C-alpha positions in Angstrom: 105.7 100.7 134.6 103.7 97.8 133.2 100.2 98.2 132.0 97.7 96.4 134.2 94.5 95.0 132.6 91.1 96.3 133.4 88.9 94.3 135.7 86.9 91.7 133.7 83.9 92.0 136.1 83.4 95.8 136.3 85.9 97.3 133.8 87.6 99.3 136.5 91.1 100.7 135.5 92.3 100.7 139.1 93.5 97.0 139.3 96.6 96.1 141.1 98.8 93.0 141.3 99.1 91.0 144.5 101.4 88.0 144.2 99.9 85.7 141.5 96.6 87.5 141.3 95.2 90.8 140.0 92.7 92.4 142.3 90.0 95.1 141.7 89.6 97.5 144.6 86.1 98.6 143.4 84.3 95.2 143.2 86.8 93.0 145.0 87.1 90.6 142.0 90.3 88.5 141.9 91.7 86.7 138.9 95.1 85.0 138.2 97.8 86.8 136.3 98.3 83.8 134.0 94.6 84.1 132.8 95.2 87.8 131.9 98.4 86.9 129.9 96.5 84.3 128.0 93.7 86.7 127.1 96.2 89.2 125.6 97.8 86.4 123.5 94.4 85.3 122.2 93.5 88.7 120.8 92.0 88.2 117.3 91.1 91.1 115.0 88.2 90.5 112.6 86.8 92.6 109.7 83.2 93.8 109.3 82.2 90.3 108.1 83.9 88.2 110.7 87.0 87.2 108.7 90.2 87.1 110.8 92.8 89.7 109.8 96.6 89.2 110.2 99.7 91.3 109.5 100.4 91.8 105.8 96.8 91.2 104.6 95.1 93.5 102.1 91.7 95.1 103.0 89.1 97.2 101.2 87.3 100.1 102.9 83.5 99.5 103.0 82.4 103.0 104.1 83.4 106.6 103.3 85.7 107.6 106.1 86.2 111.3 107.0 89.8 112.2 107.8 90.5 114.9 110.4 92.6 117.6 108.9 92.1 116.5 105.3 89.8 118.1 102.7 88.7 114.8 101.3 87.7 111.4 102.7 88.8 107.8 102.1 86.2 106.5 99.6 84.4 103.2 99.6 86.4 100.5 97.7 89.8 102.0 98.5 92.2 99.0 98.7 94.8 99.1 101.5 97.8 96.7 101.2 100.2 95.3 103.9 98.3 96.2 107.1 99.7 95.8 110.6 97.5 94.8 113.5 98.0 97.0 116.6 96.4 97.3 120.0 94.0 100.1 120.7 90.6 101.4 119.5 91.9 101.8 115.9 93.4 98.3 115.5 94.8 98.5 111.9 97.9 100.5 111.1 98.4 101.1 107.4 99.5 103.5 104.6 96.9 104.8 102.2 97.9 106.3 98.9 97.1 110.0 98.9 96.7 110.2 102.7 99.8 108.6 104.1 100.1 106.7 107.4 96.8 106.1 109.1 95.0 103.9 111.6 91.7 102.3 110.8 89.0 100.4 112.8 88.5 96.9 111.6 84.8 97.3 111.6 85.1 99.5 108.5 87.1 97.2 106.3 86.7 93.8 104.6 89.5 91.4 103.7 90.4 91.6 100.0 
């Protein structure tokens, strides 16, 4: 099953596809499928200072980050190399020395 986008007008998750349009049953908003595909392709991830991030970049953590299940946290100034941009709330996938594989939010890093 394909993942349908949320309604751009009301953010409803109950959208459905009807021919060449997406339709929201809650607010009756209709928009073309092509516009939704372009929006996905235009996704840009930016760091805390507005610099665009791409796969393979190196970033530096700008805030102490608590890690669930770990006794210590990721400290300010920790450098993370070779990041991957992914979809979701935590949009950076990386490996941090001493912690292993982890996902970070772009708002807590700056491009190195």
